PALOLUM-837517 format. One record per residue (C-alpha): x, y, z. Coordinates in steps of 0.1 Angstrom, whole numbers, plus 2048, in hexadecimal, padded with zeros to 3 digits. Last residue first. Layout:
% residues N
XYZ ...
END
This chain:
% residues 336
43A8C676C 4278DA753 4338FC760 4578F375B 4528E8738 43F908730 45A91C740 47590A72B 46090E70C 460934711 485938716 48E9366F1 4749516EA 4899696FE 4A99616EB 4959646CA 4899876D4 4AC9926DC 4B89856BA 49A9966A9 4A59B76B7 4C89B26AA 4BA9A7688 4A69C7687 4C59DC68E 4D69CA672 4B89CF65B 4BA9F5662 4DF9F565B 4D89E163A 4BF9FB631 4D6A19638 4F3A08627 4DEA02608 4CFA25607 4EFA325F8 4E7A1C5DA 4CCA365D0 4B0A235C0 4B2A1C59B 4A39F959F 4C39E9593 4D79FD5AD 4BF9F55CA 4BF9D15BF 4E49CE5C0 4E89DA5E4 4CA9C55F0 4D49A65DE 4F79A75EB 4EC9AE60F 4D299260E 4EA9795FE 50497E619 4E997B634 4DB95B623 4FE94C625 500956649 4DF945650 4ED925641 50B929658 4F3928675 4F6939697 4F99356BC 5159366D6 5229586D0 51A97B6DF 5159886BC 4FA96D6B6 4FD95F693 4DB965683 4E496B65F 4DF990663 4FB98E67D 51397D664 509992646 50E9B265A 5309A5668 53C99F644 5319C1637 53F9D3655 5619C1652 5629C862D 55D9ED632 57B9F561B 58C9D4612 59E9E25F3 59EA085F4 5C4A075FB 5C99FB5D7 5DB9DE5C7 5D29DC5A2 5C49C5589 5A29D0596 5939AD597 5B499E5A1 5B99B65BD 5959AE5C8 59D9895C9 5BE9905DB 5AD9A35F7 5939875FA 5AF96D5FD 5C0981618 59F98562B 599960628 5BC957634 5B896F651 59796065B 5A593D659 5C1947670 5A8957687 595936687 5B492268F 5BC93A6AC 5989386B9 59A9116B9 5BC90F6CA 5B29236E9 5919156F4 59D8F26ED 57E8DE6F8 5848C7715 5618CA724 56E8E0740 57B8F8725 5598FA715 549901737 56291E73D 55D92B719 53892E71D 5219326FE 53B93C6E5 5529206EF 5359086ED 52A9146CB 54E9106BE 5508ED6CD 52F8E36BE 53B8ED69B 55C8DD6A2 54C8BB6A8 54A8B6682 52D8B5669 51A8D566F 5338F2673 5528E0666 5408D4647 52D8F4643 54E908643 55C8F3628 53D8F6613 53A91B61B 55E921610 55A90C5F0 53B9215E7 54F9415ED 56B9345D6 55292B5BC 54494E5BD 56795C5BA 56C94759A 54E95758A 53393E57E 52E93055B 53F90F561 55D92256F 562947569 58095E56C 580981579 58D98059C 5A596259B 5A7964575 5BA985578 5D8972587 5DC95F567 5D697E551 5F3992560 5FB9A657F 5F89C956F 5F39E158C 6059F05AA 5F3A0E5BA 607A295CC 5FCA3A5EC 61DA355FD 615A0F5FB 62AA05619 61CA1F630 5F8A1D626 5F89F862A 6089FB64C 5EDA14656 5D29FC649 5E19E165F 5E19F767D 5BEA0467C 5AB9E4676 5C59D068A 5BE9E66A8 5999E06A2 5A19BB6A2 5B39BD6C3 5989D36D4 57B9BE6C7 58C99D6D0 5929AA6F4 5B399D701 5B397C713 5D8978711 5D8955702 5BA9566EC 5BA97B6E1 5DF97E6DB 5E195C6CB 5C49626B4 5D29846A8 5F49756A1 5E5956690 5CE96D67A 5EB983672 600965667 5E3957652 5DF97863F 60497D63A 60795962D 5EC961614 60197E607 62196A607 61094F5F1 6039695D8 62597A5D7 6359595CF 61D9545B2 61C9785A5 64297D5A1 65E9855B9 6639AA5B3 6449B85A2 62E9A05B5 63C9AC5D6 62E9CF5D3 60B9C55C8 60A9A85E0 6129BE5FD 5F89D85F3 5DD9BD5EF 5E69AC610 5E59CD622 5C39D5613 5B49B361C 5C39B763F 5B29D8642 5909C9639 5959AA64F 59E9BD66F 57C9BB680 58099768A 56798B6A4 5669736C1 54B9606D5 54F93F6C4 5319446AD 5419666A4 56195569A 54E93B686 53B957674 55C96866B 56A94765E 54D946645 54896B641 569970630 56195B612 53D968610 54898C611 5609855F5 5459755E0 52A98E5E6 52F9A65CA 53A98B5B1 51B9775B8 5059965B4 51699E592 51097B586 4EB97E590 4EB99E57B 4F898D55C 4E197055F 4C2986561 4AE986581 4B19AC587 4AE9B8563 4889B6564 4879D257E 46D9D9598 45D9B7598 47F9A559B 4899BE5B6 4699B55CA 46C98F5C5 49198F5CF 4899A25EE 46D98B5F8 48496D5F3 49F97E609 485986624 47B961624 49F95762A 4A3972643 489961659 4A194465D 4A193F683 47C945687 472932668 487914674 477916696 454918687 45A8FB670 4688E668D 44B8EF6A3 4328E5688 4448C4683 4438BD6A8 41F8C76AA 4158B168D 42989369B 4178986BD 3F589A6AC 3FC87B699 4068696B9 3E68756C9 3D186A6AC 3C2885695 39C883694 38987D674 36888F673 
END
């Protein structure tokens, strides 16, 4: 019988540990594959091109907003105002488009999103206000402003050019899906290929230590909140384009959908740990689940309940992973 050499055994153990670690951190990926197999078996319509396009449209806005949202959570912050900001931007765009034109109104709407993000980030970073409290204030306040300026009216009819933003296609895929893809590509570059990924994780792990290392613990969160505001504004405009109307219902529950995808994707709510790839899988998981229940003629009202249960399960797994992370340290200590 051939015996494995010590060096071969070490390489095998290293590879096995790497595979197990990846599986542990990306268990949702396997759950997504299982979910696709189940729904494909239940309904032959599930994997058709038309239905895949529907899924991509359903998750596009969530994906766009989830990228900066995940970076904020990684840094120990959170933005719960994205849904209300999307509604405010949509209402503002609808009113201004009738007076100054679609193009200028589009630019102003994006500027509103960035400005709110900068304001929110400045208050949280420089005055040490709770990110949850400030963004919850934004959640209620921005929607209230949207209600006030809209007076319950819906503006519509923004033209075919603007309609391409939410309803157009490019190389066979919806434009919003391409925008979500670009958002993940840009986010992945900063997360994995630049020092800012490590800086965000450091801020989320221990802000005092990060400051002592020369990391800008104030500027980075402000930039991330500005990016979140831009993404929420763009998301609101995409939905406005899809509906060809600016409605107060735009952005409803967006913050919950985004945060669910982020946490399901393995980003720790306390900050300091997470994967943007996991967030992408989380976005896909929520979209596939919601769509699959409809295609399989199962009550869509179960979707929120199932996602809620999955979110609780993800929180439990997060605690388990933190405990498992300590095991190698004890083993190393015991072997000395």
